[in-house]
C-alpha positions as CSV (number, residue, x, y, z in Angstrom):
1,M,-262.9,107.3,-48.5
2,Q,-260.9,104.5,-47.4
3,Q,-257.1,106.5,-47.4
4,P,-254.6,104.8,-50.0
5,T,-251.9,102.8,-48.2
6,K,-248.3,104.1,-48.1
7,A,-247.2,101.3,-49.7
8,Y,-249.7,102.2,-52.7
9,A,-249.4,105.9,-52.5
10,K,-245.4,105.8,-52.9
11,N,-245.6,103.2,-55.8
12,R,-248.6,105.5,-57.6
13,A,-247.9,107.1,-61.1
14,H,-246.9,110.8,-60.7
15,W,-247.1,113.2,-63.8
16,R,-243.0,113.4,-62.9
17,D,-242.9,110.2,-64.0
18,Y,-244.8,110.4,-67.5
19,L,-242.1,113.7,-67.6
20,R,-239.4,111.2,-66.8
21,L,-240.2,108.2,-69.3
22,C,-239.8,111.8,-72.1
23,K,-236.4,112.1,-71.4
24,P,-236.9,115.5,-71.1
25,K,-233.4,117.2,-71.4
26,V,-232.7,115.1,-74.2
27,V,-235.3,116.7,-76.1
28,L,-234.9,119.9,-75.1
29,L,-231.6,119.8,-76.9
30,L,-232.9,118.1,-79.7
31,L,-235.3,121.6,-79.9
32,I,-232.9,123.9,-79.2
33,T,-230.8,122.3,-82.3
34,A,-234.3,122.2,-84.5
35,L,-234.6,126.1,-83.0
36,V,-231.6,126.4,-84.6
37,G,-232.6,124.9,-88.0
38,M,-235.7,127.0,-88.0
39,L,-233.8,130.7,-87.5
40,L,-231.3,129.9,-90.1
41,T,-233.9,130.1,-92.6
42,S,-234.6,133.6,-92.7
43,P,-233.2,137.1,-91.7
44,G,-235.9,137.3,-88.8
45,I,-238.6,135.5,-87.0
46,N,-241.4,135.8,-89.6
47,D,-243.9,133.7,-88.6
48,V,-243.9,133.1,-84.2
49,A,-247.3,130.3,-84.1
50,L,-245.7,128.1,-86.9
51,M,-242.4,127.7,-85.4
52,A,-244.4,127.0,-81.9
53,I,-246.6,124.6,-83.5
54,A,-243.7,123.0,-85.4
55,I,-241.3,122.6,-81.6
56,I,-244.6,121.3,-79.9
57,G,-245.2,118.8,-83.0
58,I,-241.4,117.8,-82.7
59,G,-241.3,118.0,-79.3
60,L,-244.4,115.8,-78.7
61,V,-242.8,113.0,-81.6
62,A,-239.3,112.7,-80.1
63,S,-241.0,112.1,-76.4
64,A,-243.3,109.7,-77.9
65,A,-239.6,108.0,-79.6
66,A,-238.1,108.1,-75.8
67,V,-241.1,106.5,-74.2
68,V,-240.6,103.4,-76.6
69,N,-236.7,103.3,-75.6
70,H,-238.3,102.9,-71.9
71,L,-241.0,100.4,-72.9
72,V,-237.9,98.3,-75.0
73,D,-235.6,99.0,-72.5
74,V,-237.5,97.8,-69.2
75,N,-234.9,94.7,-68.7
76,I,-232.0,96.2,-69.2
77,D,-232.8,99.2,-67.6
78,S,-233.5,97.1,-64.2
79,K,-230.1,95.7,-64.2
80,M,-227.9,99.0,-64.5
81,T,-227.5,101.2,-61.5
82,R,-228.2,104.5,-63.2
83,T,-231.6,103.6,-64.4
84,R,-232.8,100.9,-61.3
85,S,-235.1,103.8,-60.6
86,R,-237.0,104.8,-63.9
87,P,-241.0,104.5,-63.7
88,L,-241.3,101.1,-65.5
89,V,-238.8,99.2,-64.0
90,S,-240.0,100.2,-60.3
91,G,-243.4,99.7,-61.9
92,R,-245.1,103.4,-60.7
93,L,-246.3,103.2,-64.2
94,S,-247.2,100.1,-66.4
95,S,-246.3,99.2,-69.7
96,V,-250.2,99.9,-71.2
97,Q,-250.0,103.6,-69.5
98,A,-246.6,104.1,-71.2
99,I,-247.7,102.8,-75.0
100,T,-251.0,104.9,-74.2
101,F,-248.8,107.9,-73.6
102,S,-246.2,107.1,-76.1
103,F,-249.2,106.7,-78.8
104,L,-251.1,109.5,-78.0
105,M,-248.3,112.0,-78.1
106,A,-246.9,110.4,-81.5
107,I,-250.3,111.1,-82.9
108,S,-250.8,114.7,-81.4
109,G,-247.5,115.6,-82.6
110,L,-247.5,114.0,-86.6
111,W,-251.3,115.7,-86.7
112,L,-249.9,119.5,-85.6
113,L,-247.0,118.9,-88.2
114,T,-249.2,117.4,-91.1
115,I,-252.1,119.7,-90.8
116,Y,-250.2,123.3,-89.6
117,V,-246.4,122.8,-90.8
118,N,-246.0,120.5,-93.9
119,P,-246.3,117.1,-94.8
120,L,-242.8,116.7,-95.4
121,T,-241.6,118.2,-91.9
122,A,-244.2,115.1,-90.5
123,I,-243.0,112.4,-92.6
124,L,-239.1,113.3,-91.8
125,T,-240.7,113.3,-87.9
126,L,-242.1,110.1,-88.4
127,A,-238.4,108.4,-90.1
128,G,-236.9,110.0,-86.9
129,L,-239.3,107.6,-85.0
130,F,-239.0,104.9,-86.3
131,G,-235.8,105.1,-86.6
132,Y,-234.9,106.1,-82.6
133,A,-237.5,103.7,-81.3
134,F,-237.3,100.4,-83.2
135,V,-234.0,100.5,-85.7
136,Y,-231.6,101.4,-83.1
137,T,-233.4,100.6,-79.8
138,I,-235.1,97.0,-80.7
139,Y,-232.0,96.1,-83.2
140,L,-229.1,98.3,-83.2
141,K,-228.7,99.0,-79.6
142,H,-228.1,94.7,-78.8
143,K,-226.7,94.1,-82.1
144,T,-223.2,95.6,-83.4
145,P,-220.8,98.0,-81.3
146,Q,-222.0,100.5,-83.6
147,N,-225.1,100.8,-82.5
148,I,-224.6,104.9,-81.8
149,V,-222.8,105.9,-85.1
150,W,-226.0,104.9,-87.1
151,G,-228.4,104.8,-84.6
152,G,-227.2,108.4,-84.2
153,L,-229.1,109.7,-87.5
154,A,-232.8,109.8,-85.9
155,G,-231.3,111.3,-83.1
156,A,-229.4,114.1,-85.5
157,L,-232.9,115.1,-87.9
158,P,-234.2,117.7,-85.6
159,P,-232.5,120.6,-87.3
160,L,-233.3,119.7,-91.0
161,L,-237.1,119.0,-89.2
162,G,-236.5,123.1,-88.1
163,W,-235.4,124.0,-91.6
164,T,-238.3,122.2,-93.2
165,S,-240.6,123.4,-90.8
166,M,-240.1,126.6,-92.7
167,T,-239.1,126.5,-96.0
168,N,-241.1,123.1,-97.0
169,S,-237.9,121.9,-98.6
170,I,-234.9,119.9,-97.8
171,A,-231.6,121.8,-98.5
172,S,-227.8,122.0,-98.4
173,E,-228.2,124.2,-95.1
174,G,-230.7,121.8,-93.3
175,V,-228.6,118.3,-93.6
176,L,-225.3,120.5,-93.0
177,L,-226.5,120.7,-89.6
178,M,-227.6,117.3,-89.2
179,L,-224.4,116.3,-90.6
180,I,-222.8,118.0,-87.6
181,I,-224.9,116.3,-84.5
182,F,-224.5,113.1,-86.7
183,V,-220.7,113.0,-86.4
184,W,-221.4,114.7,-82.9
185,T,-223.1,112.1,-81.4
186,P,-220.6,109.0,-80.8
187,A,-217.8,111.5,-79.4
188,H,-220.7,112.9,-77.3
189,F,-222.1,109.7,-76.1
190,W,-218.9,107.3,-75.9
191,P,-217.6,108.7,-72.6
192,L,-220.8,108.2,-70.9
193,A,-220.5,104.0,-72.3
194,I,-216.8,103.8,-70.7
195,D,-218.2,105.7,-67.3
196,R,-221.0,103.3,-67.2
197,I,-219.2,100.3,-68.8
198,E,-220.0,98.0,-65.7
199,D,-223.3,98.4,-66.7
200,Y,-223.5,97.8,-69.9
201,K,-221.4,94.6,-68.9
202,K,-224.4,93.3,-66.8
203,A,-226.8,94.3,-69.1
204,K,-225.0,92.6,-72.5
205,V,-225.8,95.9,-74.4
206,P,-222.7,95.5,-77.0
207,M,-221.7,99.2,-76.9
208,L,-217.7,100.0,-78.0
209,P,-216.2,99.9,-74.8
210,V,-217.5,96.3,-73.8
211,T,-216.6,95.0,-77.1
212,H,-213.8,96.6,-78.0
213,G,-212.0,97.8,-75.0
214,I,-211.9,101.2,-73.7
215,E,-208.1,102.2,-75.0
216,Y,-210.1,101.7,-78.7
217,T,-213.0,103.2,-77.5
218,K,-211.1,106.6,-76.0
219,N,-208.5,106.5,-79.8
220,S,-212.3,106.5,-81.8
221,I,-213.6,109.4,-79.5
222,I,-210.7,111.1,-80.5
223,V,-211.0,110.3,-84.6
224,Y,-214.5,111.9,-84.0
225,T,-214.2,114.9,-82.7
226,L,-211.0,116.3,-85.0
227,L,-213.5,114.8,-88.0
228,L,-216.3,117.0,-86.0
229,N,-214.0,119.6,-86.2
230,L,-213.8,119.6,-89.8
231,V,-217.7,119.1,-90.4
232,S,-218.2,122.5,-88.2
233,W,-216.5,124.1,-90.3
234,L,-218.7,123.8,-93.4
235,P,-221.3,126.2,-92.6
236,Y,-218.2,129.1,-93.3
237,L,-216.7,127.0,-95.8
238,S,-219.9,126.7,-97.3
239,G,-221.1,130.6,-97.5
240,M,-223.8,129.3,-94.8
241,N,-221.9,131.3,-91.9
242,G,-219.5,134.5,-91.5
243,V,-215.8,134.8,-89.6
244,S,-217.4,134.6,-85.9
245,Y,-219.3,131.9,-86.5
246,L,-215.8,129.9,-87.4
247,V,-213.8,131.4,-84.8
248,A,-216.4,129.7,-81.9
249,A,-216.4,126.7,-84.1
250,I,-212.8,126.5,-83.7
251,V,-212.5,127.4,-79.9
252,L,-215.3,124.8,-78.8
253,G,-214.0,122.2,-81.2
254,G,-210.3,122.6,-79.6
255,W,-211.7,122.9,-76.1
256,F,-213.7,119.6,-77.2
257,L,-210.3,118.0,-78.3
258,Y,-209.1,119.1,-75.2
259,Y,-210.7,117.4,-73.0
260,A,-211.1,114.1,-75.9
261,L,-207.1,113.9,-75.3
262,L,-207.2,114.2,-71.9
263,L,-209.2,111.4,-71.5
264,K,-206.5,109.0,-73.5
265,F,-203.2,110.5,-72.1
266,R,-204.2,112.0,-68.6
267,P,-207.6,110.1,-67.4
268,Q,-209.0,110.9,-63.9
269,K,-211.7,108.9,-62.0
270,K,-214.6,111.6,-63.5
271,T,-212.8,112.3,-66.9
272,A,-215.1,110.7,-68.8
273,I,-218.3,111.7,-67.5
274,T,-216.6,115.4,-68.1
275,T,-216.3,114.6,-71.4
276,F,-219.6,113.8,-71.4
277,Y,-221.1,116.9,-69.9
278,V,-218.1,118.8,-72.2
279,S,-220.1,117.5,-75.0
280,I,-223.4,118.5,-74.4
281,I,-222.2,122.1,-73.4
282,Y,-220.1,122.4,-77.0
283,L,-223.3,121.5,-79.3
284,F,-225.5,123.9,-77.9
285,L,-222.6,126.5,-77.5
286,L,-221.7,125.8,-81.4
287,F,-225.3,126.1,-82.9
288,I,-226.3,129.3,-80.2
289,A,-222.8,131.1,-82.9
290,L,-224.9,129.8,-85.5
291,V,-228.0,131.7,-84.9
292,V,-225.7,134.7,-83.4
293,D,-223.8,134.7,-86.2
294,H,-226.4,134.9,-88.8
295,S,-228.4,137.5,-87.2
296,L,-224.8,139.6,-87.6
297,L,-224.7,139.0,-91.4
298,Q,-227.9,140.3,-91.7
299,F,-227.0,144.0,-90.7
């Protein structure tokens, strides 16, 4: 049998290319928040199998939405330094392969959620897929500098999905978790947009730093970080969590705010991207604090 040429072998699709289409780091963070939503519904882990199926279903649909994002943004990605090596841009995967992959994951995930979890979670997950893959990626991202604000609603759904997967109902606690991520998203993403402003200019994407300037964006980050601090106290104020969570929320919120202020008043070359990474760690630790405090309250 004839061996493939080096050029063909180099450009041939690899399982890692399919994995990269799924944006695994983003999806992992979403699944962590979904898991927290599950754990907060009861004193203990009552149904591990149900939780596992729900996580797999939500993860598959979230990954399918990420693939659609790659498909829609292929022309933009080709103009941006950080995205030029993505599988669709480089030609390692074709659009047909990506569409098929996304469709199979979406159908599989929604089937699992409908049959083995509950229809409510499946419907909300489908709404998240539509909101991120189509409303945000196709329309909002290219039409308004507030794209990440309104588009962030779809990304804020996972903790509510975790809640509904265990309870088959929408409750104020699940909505509150969703609100935290909704407010966190602009403060999280805009530092990255500042760091990558030249890429967004080349791609003609109307991100806030491009349309309103870097200083305006820095002010907006501070406003949203302050608002996030207030929203993060609501689990305590509503009686959902206890004092240990409140202390963690105040400390973590102050840490995030410090970097937001640093970005505004004493920026260095890497302050924007550092603030972006701080925001990720902040959310991860805040949701861990929710679970730890909830566990302590059961004793």
